[in-house]
C-alpha positions as CSV (number, residue, x, y, z in Angstrom):
1,M,112.6,103.0,89.7
2,L,115.7,103.6,88.7
3,F,118.9,103.2,90.6
4,R,121.6,105.4,89.3
5,G,125.2,106.3,89.4
6,G,126.3,103.5,91.7
7,R,128.3,100.2,91.6
8,V,126.4,97.4,91.1
9,F,127.3,93.5,92.1
10,T,126.9,91.8,88.6
11,G,127.8,88.4,89.6
12,E,131.3,88.3,90.0
13,K,132.2,92.1,90.7
14,F,131.0,95.5,91.1
15,E,130.8,97.3,87.9
16,Q,129.5,101.0,87.5
17,T,126.0,100.7,85.8
18,D,122.4,101.5,86.4
19,V,119.3,99.0,87.3
20,R,115.8,99.7,86.2
21,V,112.9,98.1,88.0
22,E,109.4,97.9,86.6
23,D,106.8,95.5,87.9
24,G,108.7,94.2,90.8
25,K,111.2,92.8,88.4
26,I,114.5,93.7,87.2
27,E,113.9,95.0,83.6
28,K,117.2,96.4,82.5
29,V,121.0,96.7,83.4
30,G,123.0,99.0,81.7
31,A,125.2,102.1,81.9
32,G,123.6,105.8,81.2
33,L,120.0,104.7,81.5
34,S,117.8,107.7,80.7
35,E,114.9,108.6,83.3
36,K,111.7,107.8,82.2
37,A,108.9,110.0,83.3
38,G,107.5,109.6,86.4
39,E,110.0,107.1,87.3
40,E,111.6,106.9,91.0
41,V,115.2,107.8,90.6
42,I,117.5,106.5,93.5
43,E,121.1,108.0,93.2
44,L,123.4,105.3,94.5
45,G,126.5,107.7,95.1
46,E,129.2,106.1,97.3
47,D,126.6,103.2,98.1
48,L,126.7,99.7,96.5
49,L,123.8,97.5,95.3
50,I,123.9,94.0,95.6
51,P,121.1,91.0,95.5
52,G,119.2,90.5,98.7
53,F,120.9,87.9,101.1
54,I,119.1,84.4,100.9
55,D,119.0,82.6,104.5
56,L,118.1,78.6,104.1
57,H,118.6,77.8,107.5
58,T,117.0,80.0,110.4
59,H,114.8,78.7,113.3
60,G,113.9,82.7,114.4
61,C,115.0,85.9,115.9
62,M,113.7,88.7,118.2
63,G,112.4,86.1,120.7
64,Y,110.1,84.3,118.3
65,D,110.8,80.7,116.8
66,F,109.2,79.5,113.3
67,S,108.5,76.2,115.4
68,T,105.6,78.1,117.6
69,A,105.4,81.5,115.8
70,D,101.5,82.7,114.9
71,R,101.4,85.2,112.3
72,E,101.9,88.1,114.3
73,E,105.6,86.8,115.3
74,I,106.3,85.7,111.8
75,D,105.4,89.2,110.6
76,K,108.0,90.5,113.3
77,M,110.7,87.9,112.1
78,C,110.4,88.7,108.4
79,A,110.9,92.4,109.2
80,F,114.1,91.6,111.5
81,Y,115.3,89.7,108.2
82,F,114.5,92.4,106.0
83,S,116.4,94.9,108.3
84,K,119.5,92.7,108.0
85,G,119.2,92.8,104.0
86,I,117.4,89.1,104.1
87,T,115.1,89.2,101.5
88,S,114.5,85.5,100.8
89,V,114.1,83.3,104.1
90,A,113.7,79.4,104.7
91,G,111.9,79.3,108.1
92,T,113.3,76.5,109.5
93,T,111.6,74.1,112.1
94,M,112.8,71.9,114.9
95,T,112.4,68.3,116.1
96,M,109.2,68.7,118.3
97,G,106.0,66.6,118.8
98,Y,104.1,65.5,116.0
99,E,101.1,67.7,116.6
100,D,103.2,70.5,117.3
101,Y,105.0,70.1,114.1
102,K,101.4,69.6,112.5
103,K,100.6,73.2,114.0
104,A,104.1,74.6,112.8
105,A,103.1,73.5,109.3
106,E,99.8,74.8,108.8
107,T,100.6,78.4,110.3
108,I,103.9,78.8,108.0
109,G,101.9,77.6,105.0
110,D,98.7,80.0,105.5
111,Y,101.2,82.9,106.2
112,M,103.0,82.4,102.9
113,E,99.8,81.8,101.0
114,Q,98.0,84.9,102.6
115,V,100.3,87.5,103.4
116,E,101.8,89.8,100.4
117,N,105.2,90.4,99.7
118,H,106.6,88.5,102.8
119,N,110.6,87.2,102.3
120,L,109.4,83.6,103.0
121,I,110.4,81.1,100.3
122,G,109.4,78.0,102.1
123,I,110.0,75.5,105.2
124,N,113.2,74.0,106.1
125,M,112.2,70.5,107.9
126,E,115.2,70.1,110.4
127,G,113.8,67.2,112.1
128,P,112.6,64.7,113.2
129,F,114.0,62.3,110.9
130,L,117.9,62.7,112.3
131,S,120.0,60.5,114.4
132,A,120.1,60.6,118.1
133,A,123.8,60.0,118.3
134,K,124.1,63.5,116.6
135,K,121.1,65.3,117.8
136,G,122.7,68.5,118.7
137,A,120.2,70.8,120.5
138,H,117.0,68.7,119.1
139,D,115.0,67.0,121.8
140,P,115.8,63.0,121.5
141,Q,112.4,61.9,122.5
142,Y,110.9,63.1,119.2
143,I,113.5,62.0,116.7
144,I,112.0,59.3,114.8
145,D,112.4,57.2,111.7
146,V,111.6,58.6,108.2
147,S,107.6,58.4,107.4
148,Q,106.2,59.4,104.1
149,E,102.9,59.2,105.4
150,K,104.1,62.1,108.1
151,M,106.0,63.8,105.3
152,D,102.8,63.8,102.8
153,E,100.4,64.9,105.9
154,L,102.9,67.9,106.9
155,N,103.6,69.2,103.2
156,K,99.8,68.9,102.6
157,L,99.4,70.9,105.8
158,A,101.9,73.3,104.7
159,R,99.9,73.8,101.2
160,G,102.9,72.5,99.5
161,H,105.6,74.8,100.8
162,F,108.1,72.6,102.5
163,L,111.3,73.3,100.1
164,I,114.2,71.6,102.3
165,V,113.8,68.1,104.1
166,D,116.9,67.1,106.5
167,V,117.2,63.2,106.7
168,A,119.9,61.2,108.6
169,P,120.9,58.3,105.7
170,E,121.6,55.7,108.2
171,R,118.1,55.8,109.5
172,P,116.0,52.8,108.4
173,G,114.3,53.4,105.2
174,A,116.2,56.6,104.8
175,I,117.8,55.8,101.5
176,E,114.5,55.0,99.9
177,F,112.9,57.9,101.5
178,I,115.6,60.0,99.7
179,E,115.1,58.5,96.3
180,R,111.2,59.0,96.6
181,N,111.4,62.8,97.6
182,S,114.3,64.3,96.3
183,K,112.4,65.5,92.9
184,D,109.9,67.2,95.1
185,F,112.3,68.7,97.9
186,V,115.7,69.4,98.4
187,I,117.2,66.7,100.6
188,S,119.9,67.6,103.1
189,V,122.0,65.2,105.1
190,A,122.1,66.4,108.5
191,H,122.6,65.6,112.3
192,T,124.4,62.1,111.2
193,A,126.4,59.5,112.3
194,A,126.8,58.4,108.7
195,D,130.4,57.3,107.5
196,Y,131.8,58.2,103.9
197,E,130.2,55.3,102.1
198,K,126.5,55.8,103.7
199,A,126.7,59.4,102.5
200,M,127.8,59.0,99.4
201,E,124.7,56.2,99.0
202,A,122.6,59.3,100.1
203,F,124.1,61.8,97.5
204,G,123.8,58.9,94.8
205,A,120.1,58.3,95.9
206,G,119.2,61.9,95.3
207,A,120.5,64.0,98.3
208,T,122.1,67.4,97.2
209,E,123.1,69.2,100.3
210,V,124.6,69.3,103.9
211,T,123.2,71.1,106.8
212,H,125.4,73.2,108.5
213,L,128.9,71.4,107.7
214,F,131.1,69.9,110.2
215,N,128.4,70.4,113.2
216,A,126.2,67.5,114.2
217,M,128.4,64.8,111.9
218,N,131.6,63.1,112.3
219,G,134.5,65.3,111.3
220,L,136.7,65.3,108.5
221,G,139.5,62.6,108.9
222,H,142.4,62.1,106.7
223,R,141.5,57.9,106.5
224,D,137.9,58.5,107.1
225,P,136.6,61.3,105.1
226,G,133.1,61.1,106.5
227,V,130.0,63.3,105.5
228,P,132.2,66.2,104.5
229,G,134.3,64.1,102.2
230,A,131.5,62.9,100.6
231,A,130.2,66.2,100.2
232,F,133.3,67.4,98.2
233,A,133.6,64.2,96.2
234,S,129.7,64.3,95.1
235,G,129.5,68.2,94.6
236,A,126.9,68.6,97.1
237,N,125.8,71.8,98.2
238,V,127.3,72.6,101.8
239,E,125.5,75.0,104.3
240,M,128.1,76.5,106.9
241,I,127.3,78.7,110.1
242,C,129.9,81.5,109.6
243,D,129.5,83.2,113.1
244,G,133.2,82.9,114.1
245,I,131.9,80.6,116.8
246,H,130.5,77.4,115.2
247,I,133.8,77.0,112.7
248,H,137.4,78.1,112.8
249,P,137.9,81.0,110.3
250,T,140.9,79.1,108.9
251,V,138.7,76.4,108.2
252,M,136.1,78.6,106.9
253,K,138.6,79.9,104.3
254,M,139.6,76.1,103.6
255,V,135.9,75.1,102.6
256,Y,135.5,78.5,100.5
257,R,138.7,77.5,98.4
258,M,137.6,73.8,98.2
259,M,133.8,73.8,97.6
260,G,133.5,76.9,95.3
261,D,130.1,77.3,93.9
262,H,128.6,74.8,96.4
263,L,129.3,76.7,99.7
264,M,126.0,78.6,101.2
265,V,126.4,80.6,104.1
266,I,123.6,80.3,106.6
267,S,122.7,81.7,110.0
268,D,121.0,78.7,111.8
269,S,119.5,81.3,114.3
270,M,117.7,81.1,117.1
271,S,115.1,83.1,118.9
272,A,118.0,85.2,120.7
273,A,119.1,86.6,117.3
274,G,118.6,90.6,117.7
275,L,118.3,90.3,121.1
276,Q,120.5,90.6,124.4
277,D,122.5,87.5,126.3
278,G,120.1,85.5,128.3
279,E,117.7,82.6,128.5
280,Y,115.8,81.4,125.6
281,V,113.9,78.2,124.2
282,L,114.9,76.4,120.8
283,G,112.9,73.2,119.9
284,G,111.4,73.1,123.6
285,L,114.7,73.0,125.2
286,P,116.1,75.7,127.2
287,V,119.1,77.5,125.8
288,Y,121.4,79.8,127.3
289,V,123.0,82.9,125.8
290,K,126.4,84.2,126.8
291,E,128.8,86.9,125.0
292,G,126.5,86.1,122.0
293,K,126.9,82.3,121.9
294,A,124.0,80.1,122.5
295,T,124.1,76.5,124.2
296,L,122.1,74.0,126.0
297,K,122.9,73.6,129.5
298,D,125.6,70.8,128.9
299,G,127.4,73.1,126.8
300,T,126.4,71.9,123.5
301,I,125.8,74.6,120.8
302,A,122.3,75.2,119.8
303,G,122.1,77.2,117.1
304,S,123.4,80.9,117.0
305,T,122.3,84.5,117.7
306,T,124.1,85.8,113.9
307,D,122.5,86.9,110.7
308,M,123.5,87.4,107.0
309,L,124.8,90.8,107.7
310,K,127.2,90.0,110.8
311,E,128.5,86.8,108.8
312,M,129.8,88.9,106.0
313,G,131.7,90.9,108.4
314,V,133.3,87.5,109.6
315,W,134.2,86.7,106.2
316,M,135.6,90.3,105.5
317,D,137.1,91.0,108.7
318,Q,138.4,87.9,110.1
319,C,138.8,85.5,106.7
320,G,140.3,88.5,104.6
321,L,137.9,88.3,101.8
322,T,136.3,91.1,99.9
323,M,132.4,91.8,99.5
324,E,133.0,90.6,96.0
325,E,134.5,87.2,96.7
326,I,131.8,86.4,99.5
327,L,128.4,87.7,98.1
328,P,127.6,84.5,95.7
329,C,127.8,82.4,99.0
330,M,125.1,84.5,100.3
331,T,123.0,85.0,97.3
332,I,123.2,82.9,94.1
333,H,124.5,79.7,95.4
334,Q,121.6,79.3,97.6
335,A,119.1,80.3,94.8
336,V,120.7,77.5,92.5
337,A,120.7,75.0,95.6
338,V,116.6,75.2,95.9
339,R,116.2,75.3,92.1
340,M,114.9,79.2,92.4
341,E,118.1,80.7,90.2
342,D,115.8,81.8,87.7
343,K,113.9,84.1,89.9
344,I,116.3,85.2,92.8
345,G,119.9,85.6,93.9
346,S,121.3,87.9,91.3
347,I,120.8,91.2,89.6
348,E,119.7,90.1,86.1
349,C,116.8,90.9,83.9
350,G,113.6,89.1,84.8
351,K,114.3,88.3,88.1
352,A,112.7,89.5,91.2
353,A,113.6,93.0,92.2
354,D,115.2,91.6,95.9
355,L,117.6,94.6,96.1
356,V,120.0,96.2,99.0
357,V,121.4,99.3,99.1
358,I,124.5,99.0,101.4
359,S,127.4,101.1,102.0
360,P,131.2,100.1,101.5
361,E,131.1,100.0,105.5
362,R,128.2,97.6,105.5
363,E,125.3,99.6,106.8
364,I,122.3,98.6,105.1
365,R,120.5,102.1,103.5
366,A,117.5,100.5,102.0
367,V,115.9,97.3,101.1
368,Y,113.6,96.2,98.4
369,K,111.4,93.0,97.8
370,N,110.0,92.8,94.3
371,G,110.7,96.4,93.9
372,V,108.7,97.5,97.0
373,K,110.9,99.2,99.7
374,K,110.6,97.2,103.2
375,I,113.8,99.3,104.7
């Protein structure tokens, strides 16, 4: 197919150019491309062509959760993500009983192997190797020390599809675990009471990411920079929930200016995303959603009800950024962070044709995964 006559996001800005797709990949990007015989032509007009969003941290949506979902429910979640322009998803699990974790790993792994042209790129293992002191919405009865035996068993059940493993580096054996596993997985510092020195030790051992910056960790102090300061000093990639609830827009802008290519917008959405206010479940714990804010009974924030498209709106409407400025933080930065920048994340020759046609008013017109229209 040929996308013609519109503005295309080429990495730093929108350019008036055309994009040809063949065999599920971007074959050519250039102005004035001639139509081939039998080729489908999409005239963009005033619409924009952007890379598909990449959400590396989402627990679920539409009433379903990756920790408990069956194949049909994962199908419905994937359809929701496509509807919001999200073409790559790291299905994120919660801290739970080990037998439940095994079942979730096997179900997601089987789905990725057996279902064609889905938008899952791996599993984000948030828990159980966390700190009870910074548990957030995780069930403390299932939080444990790192275990290589469990890690190996779970990844085998998932057919090798674990992508990100979250670790509190102060737990016994955590630094050694990071050193051993950082070449096979992206290790993210998460739900941690670590100070600056311990966080720097984790990054030195091979951790490259921070899970939902500022949330479930000690804050940034001018004498005690903590995990946020260590992330800046080490050049780690940082997730940030940008729903306007978890992080104040002013802090969002500060992090955008400070972290540059290392900032990644994530949703951390739970099962209530896409639905109305009410009572839901996250990791086996009851969650109450009121005016879009999800909390446990004690008021602890429990994930979000947002999605990447909504978060783009927060950046543009509350932070004053342009679509051009925020798009890399929703696409290529994530691809680089999980070592998939040669496949996804930008509109370049040879990469997957994961494309979104969007209006200047941020209305999704069409979504393509590997050149196949999904929306």
